Phi, psi and omega in degrees: 000132183287135179255118187270339182085171182240127177282135175287126183301332184296344181301329182259002185298313183297321181299319182294318182297320181294328187284341184291133177241115179291138185291158175282157172289162184309131184244156177290155179082059179300151179272006180301137179100343177288152175300151183301321182295319180294321179295319179298319179294322181294322180294334179287336184263334186229152175301145180291160181229151174284151181265353178205161177296324181293319178299315180296319179296316179294321177297313181300318179295318180291319182292334182285348181289160176231157183095130185303312183297319182294317181290321178298316179298318179294321179295319178297319178294320178296322180295324178292323183277325183228069186298335181257013184294137175288344183274345186303318178302330181289329176289317177291331173295320177296319177297320177300316178300315181295317178292326175298315179296331180272353179077020180267092185295320181299312180289325177300317178295317181298318179290322177298322179291327175293321176300316183290332174297325182270327184220082187300341182258008182300112188293325181291314180296322177300314183289316183292322177294319177298321180296312180297315181297319180292317183293331184258002181294132178228167180291339186259006178297127178292331180254034185303314182298321179295319179297317180298317179297322180290321177300310181300313182296311186291314182294315180294319180297319179298317180295324184282329189248355189304319183298330182264342187252346182285127178255116183280138175298148178304137178085359180283133180282163178300319180297319179295319179298314182294322178296320179295314179297322179299318179293320177297317179297321178299317178295323179295315178296322179297318178299316178295320180295317178296318178300314180293323179298316180288339175269003177065025169264085191288331177294312179294322180298315179298318181298312182291317182289327175294321176298319179295318179296318180296327181279349182245030183294329180285336177218076186304138181257110182299330178298318178293313181296322179298312181289331172298319177298320179297317179296316180292325175300314181295335177270004181062029173263070193292323180293319176295319180297321179295318178297321180291319181291328175294324175296318179300314182292330180292331185242019190285337177053222186263075176221080188300325181295312179293322179298320179297316178296318181294321178297319179296319178294322180295316179300319177298315183291327177299322179289319182292326181269350183071019180282142178289141176291149179300138182294136178269142179299135181294142177278110182277124177272141179297132180284140178276115179274122180285137177284140179298139178293140179279000000 
């Protein structure tokens, strides 16, 4: 049985923090009265704004909270008071971030879906929901087909629309924006690759995971390289698989579970390729020093 490993939730933490754009204080020239479609397009180009000082104050107080449950509760309360607020997706995004930090995948997914209900093109929520769904996908899921459809839709949608929907934080350089988008794209391809791997479409899995690996060269993801090796192994491309598993082990850092799986896969591939195992340092026994004869 193939062992896929567990992705550390912290891998996407930095991406989420960079994506947050703090709202502007109430500005003159309210967009009230514009058609809904025009307002949606405008929100894609500019950071959202509060419509009153009280709304902004309440948002700031809610956003300052920590802990997934506390932020989620505050977001629900804010939604009751300001159901049409442009800031609401940011509160549920903050809740998603807090649950992500706590390692609660179920709640992280639930908050991501709330963000998408409010902002269907949100690239971070699209990618993170696809990532969680792909990582937790199993053969025994009763809603497996639905999960697969959602992974495909969210990851593909993020890749197709990211350039037009990503709102850069003020002061972000072009290089930082492009680096951020590249990491998001890598996660989207990885989600598709993991989904294809678990569906045993190894050709598609290799293509998506290789794309993810190529996009993460500045910060290699051992999880991606490990699963790429599994796809290549299943295609009997053993030399490529060995090279990929070596990449995984080179960047595995402090992830003992994944390291154990990768080491086992490497040993298997060494036998399949006939490659010699790395030489182990000889155990030097202490030499017995003879005492000089009297």
